[in-house]
N, C-alpha and C positions, 0 to 999 in steps of 0.2 A: 500495500500499502505504502499509496505516496502526500506527502503532507505536504502545507504551508512553508516550510524550509524548503524540498524537494526547490520548491519550482520557484523558488527566490534563486537557486545554488543556478538553476538552469539560468534563468536571466541575467545573473552574474557571469557566466562561463559565455554567452552569447555575444553580452558588453565583451568580456573580454576576446573571443574571436574576430569580431571585428573592429578591435583600437590594434590587432597585431594580425586584418587583415586590408584596413582603409585607404589605402594608396596600393591598393589592387584591385579591389573595388569602384576605384574611382579612374583609375586606369582601362574597365574593362570599358565605365560608361563612357571616356573619353571621346570615339569612334561612337556610337549608336546615339545616346544621349545626354547629358549634360551637365558634365565632369562633375557633379554633386557625389554620388548615391555612398561611398564610400562617411566621406566628411557628414555629410547629412546624417546616415542610419549612430555614426561613431557617436553625433552632442542625439540622439536623441536615446539609444541603452543608453549612454552616464547617463543618465536626469531619468532613468529609468529605475538607475540600480543607485539612485540619490532616493526617489519617493518614496521605493520601495524598503531602502533602510531608516526611513520616516511613518514606516506602517505598523502597526502593532500588529508583533509577533506572534496575539493570537489567530490574524487574516486563517480565511480558511481558501484551497488552490484557486477559487475558481475566483476570487478579490483579490489576489494575487495577478494573475494573469488579465485581469480585466482594469486594474490597474496600471499593469506595467501599457496596455492595447489603451484608455487616456494620455498617457503619456506622451507615447508617439505620437497619435494625432497633433498635437498637440506642442509638440515639438522640434517635430523632421516636415521637413518643409517636400515640396512636388507633391508627382503620384506612391510612396515610401512610406511616410506617416498617414497617411489613409487607411494603406492596405493594409503593414507592417501591426496597424491599430486594430482596425476590422477581423487581423486574426485569431489577435489576442484575447480583443474582448468579446469576439463568441467564443472561438474556445472556454475561457472565462465563465461566459454563460455557462453552457451546455454541463460545464461540471456540475454549477447548485451550487449550493450553500454546504457540503458533504468536509466536516475537519478533511479529511483524506478518500481517495480518490483510489481504486485498479488501475493499474496499465489499462483494463478494455478500452475501459472507463473515458482512457484518459487519451488511447488512441480514438474512438467513436467522437469525442471532446474535438478534436484537433480534425477530424473529419467536417466535421461541421463550420468546424473555423474556414477554412479550403473552399468549403462550398458556401462559404457568406462572399470568398475571396473572387471567387468565380464570377458570381453574383454583380460582388462593383466595379468587376476591370471591365465584363463581358469579354470575359476574354476566356478559352477554353486551350490545353495541352496538343503543346504546336503549336501557337500564334508565338513561342519564344517569349514567355513572360515567366513570372514564381513560377507558378501552378507548373510550370517543366520543370522541374526542383518538392516543389510541394507535394505535386500528385500519387507519385510513385515513390516517397519515402516517404510519405503517409500510409499510403498501400501496404510497405514491406513492414511494415512495425509488425504485424501480425504472424510475423518472422522472430524479429529479435529486431531491439535498438538501431543494435550495429552493421544489420542488414537494411534498415531508415536507410541508414551514412552513406550508403550503399551505392542506393537507387537513388538516392535523388543527388548528390558527388554524378554518378549519372549522364542521369536525366540534367543537368548543368549543361557538364559537357551535351551534348547535342545537340545543342541549341543552337553551336557554330555553325553547318552547314546553314540554320534553319532561314524563315526571310521574318522579316517580324511582323503577323494582325496587329499588334496595338500596343499601346502607350506609345512614347518619342518615337524608337524606334522604328516606328514602323511609316512614318514619315522619307525614310531616306526608300524603299523599295527595297531594289534588289539589294544594294548599296551594304543592311542593316545583315547581308550572307555571309558568312566564316567570321563573323563574334561573338564573342561568349556573353550571354545575356547576363547585367551584372546581377538583375534581380533575382532568377537564377540559382546563384553562387551564393549572394548572400540565404540566400533559403536556404542551399546547403549548410552555411555551416549553421545557419538556423538546428538541423535537424542531427549535426556534427556533437553540439555542445549538448545537447539534450542525451544523445548518446553517448557522452564524458561523460556525463551527472546520472545517468542512467544502468552503466555500467559501468567501474572507473577501472582502469584497466590494469590496480592490483585484482578485479574479480572477475579479468576473464580468463 
């Protein structure tokens, strides 16, 4: 069972991953976006860690993720804030008010969060967006957290030959082909951080 501390540790692990990879995310965003994906997410998840640090330790897992989502929406510019914020808020809402949640409940909640992202962005797998990492990653959670990490990373890599159909990159048409999607890449970081917290290296 996973309690609120687990979810705080997950958000802290995401923040650490984004800090390490911020320059790479921005580099990926430069040819097909606004060259600010890394800096935007770094600002957002730094704010998330600060907000969670001020939250009562008795908060439920769902409350942790809903606060994280609200914080991202209020601090991250562009499309990333609403999309990531929606993912975490909807996941948190689906978890309800329970003090502890099972891995199966977390998988179902994340699937609801991914569905909400798809609705908000009007995108589907194959459109060269964060969904290309989130959908296979969350689906693979039924196998293991490590499988989810691998599936999300492979999903991000698979965006390279795709032509973008949604978002800023879609304006480039054929020129979007040959570039890895930054949103899919950061989504793989999100699920990779979840795997690190759920299955620490020493426990594998």
